C-alpha positions, -999 to 999 in steps of 0.1 A, spaced: -240 382 567 -231 345 562 -230 343 600 -264 359 605 -286 346 633 -317 331 616 -350 340 632 -377 313 626 -412 307 639 -420 344 644 -456 352 636 -449 389 629 -419 411 623 -425 424 659 -420 388 672 -387 387 652 -375 419 669 -385 405 703 -364 374 696 -334 395 686 -335 414 719 -339 382 738 -309 368 721 -288 398 729 -300 399 765 -290 362 769 -255 371 756 -249 404 773 -274 410 801 -301 437 805 -307 461 777 -302 496 788 -278 485 816 -253 460 802 -257 471 766 -276 496 746 -287 496 710 -270 522 689 -286 516 656 -310 492 640 -320 489 604 -331 467 576 -309 454 548 -318 433 518 -293 410 501 -308 391 471 -340 375 483 -330 377 520 -339 403 545 -318 412 576 -321 433 607 -288 449 614 -283 457 651 -254 477 664 -248 477 701 -225 493 727 -215 472 757 -210 485 792 -172 485 786 -178 508 756 -169 481 730 -192 478 700 -206 449 682 -228 444 651 -253 416 646 -271 404 615 -304 387 620 -320 369 590 -357 378 593 -366 366 558 -393 342 571 -413 370 589 -402 400 569 -436 407 553 -457 399 584 -461 434 598 -492 438 620 -511 471 622 -529 474 655 -560 495 657 -558 528 675 
């Protein structure tokens, strides 16, 4: 986790997730075509919060990314139905 990608400036946790996906698409191409998300979850280490994203690339290789979302972790937005 020392190499986690730090997400800053996100107004909500949803913005953080969007930034994570944009980062992955810049590296690997289109989600659902060039890579797919296998698993995504939250992890806490001390006072820090991380999104852990596991992906599979089109060549069937797998990678795991840690995104430090501490700044926006408690900024969930509930939208009216």
